[in-house]
N, C-alpha and C positions, 0 to 999 in steps of 0.2 A: 405713584402719584408724584408729579414734579411740581415744586413750588418755585416761583421766580425770585422771591426775596424773603428775608426774615426781618421782622420788626420786634425789637425788645422794648417793651413799655415798662418803666419802673418808677415807683415813688420810693426814694431811698435816701432819707436824711443823713444817715451815718454810713452809707456806702455798702451795707451788707447785702441788701436785696439786689443791687446792681451787680455785685460780684457773683452772686449765685446765677443770675441770668446770663452773664458772660460765660460762666462755666458750662451751662447748658448749651449755649451757642457753640462752644468748642466741640461738642459731640454731634452737632447737626451738620450735615453736608450742604451748607448753604453759602453761596458765594457772596451775595449782596446782603449785607447786614446793616441795619439802621437802628441806632439806639435812640429811643424817645424817652428822655428823662424828664418827668413831670414834677420834680421835687420843688422847684422854685415857682413863685406866683406867676412870673412872666412866661414860664414854659407851659403853663396851663391856660394860656390865652388862645392857643390854637387847638382845633379839634383834630381827630385822627380818622382817616378813611382807609379801609383795606378791602381787598378783593379775595375771591376764593382761590386764586393762584398764588397767594402769599401765605406765609406762616407767621402767626402772631404768638408772642410769649408775653404774658402780663404778670408782673410780680409786685407784691405790696407787702409791707410789714404788718404784723398783727398788733393792734392796739386794744388791749382788754378783750381779747377774743373776737374782735371784729375787724373789718376793713376800715381804715381811717376815714372818718366821716368827711374830712377835708377834701377828699378826692372822688367821692362817690358821684357827684354831679358831673365831673369831667369824664369819668368812666362811662356813665350812662349816655354821654354825648358821642361815644365812638360810633362811627358809621361803618359797619362791616357787612360784607356780602358773602355769607356762608364761608367765613374765614376759619380754617382749622386753627384752634387756639390751645395753648398750654397755659394752665392756670397755676400760679406759684404764690405761696405765702411763706413768710419768714418770721419766726417767732423766737423769743429770747429764752428758750429752754424750759418754759413753764407749760404752755398749752396753746394750740392754735384754735381750739374750740370750733366756732362756726364760721371762721373767716374764709376758709376755702369754699364752703358752700355759698356764702354770701357773695363772694367774688364771681362765682359761676352764675348765680341768679341775677347779678347786675348785668353781666355781659352777654348771656344767651339772647335776651330780647334785642340786643344791638346787632345780632347777626353772627355772633361767634359760636363756633361748633367745638365743644370740648373734645379734644383728642387725648389729653393727659392732664394730670394734676400732681402737685407735690407740696409737701410742707417741709421746709428746711429750717435749720437753726442758725441764728446769728447772735452776736453778742447783744445782751439785753441793753436797751437804751438807758436804763438806770445803772448799769454796771460802771464801776469806777475803781479808783485805787483802793478805796476803803472796803467796798463790798462789790466784788466782781462776780458776774454770772455769765457763763458761756464765753469767757474772755478769749479773744482772738478768733472767734468763729464768725464766718465760715473759715475753717482751716484747710490744710492741704487735702485731708481725707474728705471733707465736705465737697470741695471743688472737684475732686476726682469722681465722687458719686454724682455730682451734677453733670459732668461730662458723660459718664456712662448712661445716665438717664436720657441725655440728649441722643446718644447713639441708639438706645432702645426705641425712642420716638422716631428716629430716622428710619429704622428697620420697619416700623409699622407703616410709615408713609410709603416706603418702597413696595410694601406688600399690597397696597390698594390702588385702584385705578382712578378714583375720583372722590370728591368730598362726600358724595352720596353713599359711599361704601364705608365711611368712618363708623366704627363702633363707639357710640357715645359713652363717655365715662361718667359715672355718678360719683359725686364728691361727698365726703362725710360731713355731718353737722346736723343741727336742728333748726327748724323754722316753725314757730317763732324763735328768733335767736335768744340765746341765754342772757346776754348783756345788752343794755340799752345803747352802748357805744358812746355815752357821754364821758368826756375827759374832765380832769380836774381843772378848775379855775383857781390857780394858786401861785403865789409869789414864792419861788423856791430857789432862784439863782442868786448866788453871792458873787459880786464882781470886785476883785481886789485892786489895789493900787498898781499892780503889775500890768493892768490893761493899758495897751498903747493906742487903743481906738483905731486899730488897723482896718477894721471893717469886715474882716473875714467872717466873723460870726453872723453879721447882718446879711452877707451874701449867701451863706449856707442856710439861713433860717427859712423853712418851707412856708411860713405864713407871713413873713415881713413884720414880725413882732419886735424886731430890734432896731433901734434908731441907728441909721447909717453913720451919723456924725458923733453920737454919744452912745457907745455900746452898753453903758450901764442902764440906759433907759429901755425898759422892756414892757410891752403891752401884754399883760398877763391874760387878758381876754382872748387874744389871738394865739398865745402860746399853747402848743399841744404836748408839752413835756417830752419832746423827742430827744432832747439833750444833744442835738447836733452842734449847738454853739459851744457847749462844754467840751465835747470831744475834738472840735476843730480848732480851738484856741491855741495858737502857737506859744503864747506866754503862760499857759496853764492858769490864767487869771480868773477863770469861771469855775465855780464849784457849787455843790448843793448846800443850801442852808439847812439847819436842823428843822425838822417838820415833817409834813405828810409824805413828800416824795422821798426824802432820805430814809424815813422809816420803811417805806415800801421797798427801797433798794436793799435794805438789810433783810427784810422779810423774804423777798424773792431769792436773795443769795442763800439764806438759811434753808429754804424749802426746796430748792431746785439745784442741788449740787451734783446730782447724778447726771452724767452725760446722756442726752437723748440723741437719737439718730433720725435722719430724714425719713419721711414716709412717702411712698409713691403710689399713684393711682393711674393704671394704664392697662387696657385690655389687649 
């Protein structure tokens, strides 16, 4: 089966999911590659259309065992036409729970045909200098596994003649989902005097929660605790305040020290 192009769709506030999808793309023999990064609000203003002669890879981070609620409406708006699709979730070394199943159940009604799925590990969003979890991941080993996964998918594509011959892959998880997907509404970011108001954090924020002119002003109702602003600050001026999120950072660090490896779902 020949596909004319490859589309990589990612929501990736801290860059880990995007890195994994690019790793998978390295293993796929596809000449025309388009990255559709829906991390920022402006990027989610346009919908996506695909056809059955394209290959689609959709990757999202796992937030409390679920697909981030922020992007579910956009994902449901994808207009696919029997498009072979690779489903990818990236979690912070704790658990991906029902996120991969949920992602699949969101996209199948849009016309996406599951050809493969995977759960990779990326540095936890709460990971920092004080309490680090899966620090530096995806690392070279993860990216190699992503490339090899892409090669296996390419072999599967080469072995079939059309979309109708795809062996549909079932993803793990439970429905009803185990968590309600509701994120914390909490003021947890400390901004020090080192802040130069360069605006980088506001540009990186996936919800537009940071004032572009005064970076210390944060709309906590919009904030999804992704910590992209903390990790992207060139002055290291943003840190976690003592409280709910910092406690969770310590708890995740203490309970998830053992390295977990990616899981693959491919017939």
